[in-house]
N, C-alpha and C positions, 0 to 999 in steps of 0.2 A: 723752035725756042730752047733756049738754052735751059739746060738741069742745072737746078739749083745746089752748089757742092762748097767746101773746102779748099784752100789753096794753102800748099806750106814753100814756102822757097829756103833752100839751104845755101848761103854763100859762104864758101872758102874763104881764110885769112888770103890765102895767094891765090893766084890764076886767076881765070875768065870764064870761068864755067859756073854756072846757074844749075843746083838741084831741084828741081821742082816734084813736091808730092800731092796730087790733088788727089783727094776722097769725097764721098758725097754722106749723105746721115745715115744710108742703107747700112754704108760700110762702119760707122761707127756702133750701126745697134749691132752689126755682126759682131762686132770685134771686144764690145760690153756683153755679148753673150756669151761668146768666146770666153772671155774671162772667167765669167760668172761659171759656166760648166765645169773649167780648168781649176778656177776656185773650189768649186764643190766637191769632185771628185777628189782634189787633196786632203779636204778635210773629210771626207770618206773615211779615205782612206787611212785617214792618222789615226780617226774614230775606231776603223773596226782594228788596224792594229793595237791600240790600246785595250779594246775589249777581250781583241785574241788574249792580250799581254797576260790580262788582269786574270781570265779563265785560266788559263796554264797556271798563273800562281797559284791561285784556289784548288785548281789538281796538286801542282805538287806538294802545297799547303796540306792538304786530303789522305796524299800518298805516304806525307810523312810522319802524320798522324798514325796512320794506318800500321804504316811499319814500327812506328816508339809501341805500337798495342800490342804486335805481331811479335818485336823482340822482348815487351814485359811477360805476354804469354810464355814466349820460348823459356825465359829465363826463369817461371816460375813451375816450368816443365823440370827444369834442369835441377831448381833447387829440391823439389819434389824426390825426381830420379836421384839425387845425391844421396837425400838424404835415407832415404828406402834401401840406396846399397850400402851405406854407416850401418845400418840400423843389422842386414842381415851380417856387413862383414862382426861387426862385434857377437853375434850370434854365433856363427859360422868360429869366430875364436873361445866363446866360453864353451862349445860343443868340439871341439879340438883339444883343451886344455882337461875337460870331463873323460875322454875316452882316450887321452893320450895321443894323441894323431897330430903328428909333426908335419903334415903336407907331404907331396911328392915330392921324393927327393932331387933337386936340381930347378923344381919348379920356381921361377920369379912369381914376384906378388905381383897383381896385377896394378895396373899404373893406376895413380889417385887421377878422379874429373877434375877440370879443372874447375875453377871458381865460376861463381856465375857473375856476370860484366854488372861493375857499376854504371850510375845512372850517366858518368864523362863516359866510358865503354858504350852506350845506350846508343847517346846522340854521334856518336861516329858513327855506329854502324850503317848508319841511316843514309852515310853518302857512298859517293865512287861508285855508281851504276850497279848497287848488289852486292859488288865483291864482299861488303862486313857478311851480307846474308850466307855467302858461299862459306865465311870462313866457320858463323853459323852453326853451320849445317856440318860443318866438318868438325866441329866440338860435341856436335849431339850425336853422331857414327863413334865417335871414340866413349861417348859417356854408353852408346847403347853397346857397344861391344865391351867396356868394364863389367858394364850390366850384366851382360852374356855370361862372363867370366867367374862373376862373382854367383851367380845362379845357378854356373855349372858347378862351382865348387859346394853352394851351401845345397844341391842335388846329392854330392858324392859325399860328401860329409852326415847328412841323413842316411844313408844308404850305409854307410860307417858304423856310425851310431843306432841305429836299429839293428845292425846284425848284433853289435859290440853289446847293448841293452840285452835282446835276447840270450845271446852267452850267459850272460851275468846272471840274466832270468834262468837259464837252465841249468846253471851253476845252483842257483840260489836253491833251486827245486831239489837238484841232486843232495846238495845240504843239508837243507832239510828234511829229505827220504834218507837221508845217512843217519841226521838227527835220530829221526823219528823209529829208528830201528835200532837204537842202542839205551838199554836198560835204563832210567834217568830220574825216576818217579817212587815213592813211597806206596805199594801196593798193598797193603792194611794198617790198619791201625792209628799210633798217633805217633810214632816212631823210636817207641823207645825199643833197648832192645836187651831182650831176657836171655840172649844166648848167643856171645859174640862164635868168630866165626874162629880158628882155630883149635886147639887140644883140648879140653874140658875133661872134668871127671864126675858133674852131675848132669845125668842121672848114670854115666857111666862111661867110664875112662873111654875116650874117642877122638877120634880129629873130626870137628864139626865143621863142615862141607859149604855151611849157611849162616845165613844168623835166624836165627826165632824174633818174631816181633811180636810186641805183647799186642794183644787183639782179643773183644768180647766173640764173646759164641755167635756166630749167623752176622758178623759184619761183612762188607762187599771186600772180596778182593780184586783186587784190578792188573788189566794187564801192564809189567814194564815198560814194555815197549813194543812197537808193532808187526805183526810177524804170523805166524801160520803153526796150528793145535796141531802137535805132530802125535802128541798123546795125551788123554783123558779119560782118568779109568782109576782101580784099585791099582799099588803098588807096593805092595808086601809092609814094610814097616813103615814109609812114607803115608799109609794109608788111601785114600780118596787126594789126587795126585795131578797136576796141570803141566805138561812141557810144551813153552814156545821155541818156535825157529823160527831166529829173527831173520835168518837169513845172511846173516854175514859175523858167524863167525859164534854169533854168542846162541848159546837159550837160556831159558829164565824156568825153574823149577818153583811150584809151589803147593805146599806138601800137606798135612795133617786137617783136608777142608771136610766142612758137611757137608757140601752139594756142587756138584761141580754142572756149570749152567751153557756149556760151550761144547765141542763134538769134534773128534776128530776130522781135519782138513779145512775146518772153518779159518779163513783171516779175520784176525781179531786190531783194533788200532790200537794206537798206547791210551794207558787209563781205559779202556773200555771193561765193563764188570766180567769179571768171567768165574767165579765160584762165591761158595760161602764162607767163612773162616769156621772151626772145628777142632775135634780133637781125635781123629783118628788114625791107625793104625797106634804104632810105640808111642806115644802121647800121654806126658804126664797132667793135660791141660788145654784147654783154649786155647793157640795162637795159629801165627801160620810162620812156617818154616819157611824161608826166600831166597833160594840157591841160583847162582848166575856161573854157566859154563861158557868159556872159551875157549875154542878150537878142542874142546872133547875134556878141560882141567877145570876144575875150579877155582876160584876166582871171589875174593873178600866184597860182599856186596854192599857192605856200608858206602863205600867212596860214591856207587851209584843211586842209592837213596833219595838224592837234594840235588840232581843235578848229573852234564856227562863229567865224570871227572876231567880236571885240565889238560893230562899226559894224555889222554883219549882223543882230546881237541886238537893238541898240537901232534898229533898222528893225522889228522884229518888231512884229504888236500882238498 
């Protein structure tokens, strides 16, 4: 029994050969199935390719956004670092001005940091396979190097400034000690001078080597400057007398006292109470004889009653 099938004859326009193609239903079914499988495979491959492409585009978008955020963070850090460096440089400039420091000879000023990236620059940094991130890394390395230079200069200036301030403080202390040891206050009374420095006729002709300050009996007598008590007791015509050595060539004498409140060897500060006004020795009434000796010679005490004389200040280093 002959199977049912299909026959296709192909007759060329020229020639005598006829081509015959014979196939059955099974062949048609196979061809249809093969076509469906092929079409399905192609469609599946195309769909997978499209899905993978969309996924890759999403990844690239996420990567771009992440890179943008990282660049913004780097720009923010660079801007903050740049601001800190500028503040330190301004502070260093003020310190240099205050201490008169011109920096190390021949040293070059640190290079200024590059400006922060603009939005256009940020967009360009997200391309070229990370090359722009290398440029950002270089920029940050330069900022760090600049930061190290500035901070090193800052440490150096702080050390110099501290040293200068310590020296100035020591100079101030030394100057204060010098001034404290120079007679510069009114030791008693209101400042009225009953008898001045120099030649006088009353109560008898003599060269008066001090000043007699008007004061009431029992008024407090204060040290004209800081120093050490070298004598405290009776001294002939001076009566009760105190002699203070100020350690700088100056001695101050306080005479005709009614009472002495210090002892030999005591150290006294400027304006410290040392005795009471009296009229002992060769005295015609209560007053304070105040005498200043400089290198063993009497000098006029009057310029020393209300501060250190200008000529003495000018001689101090």
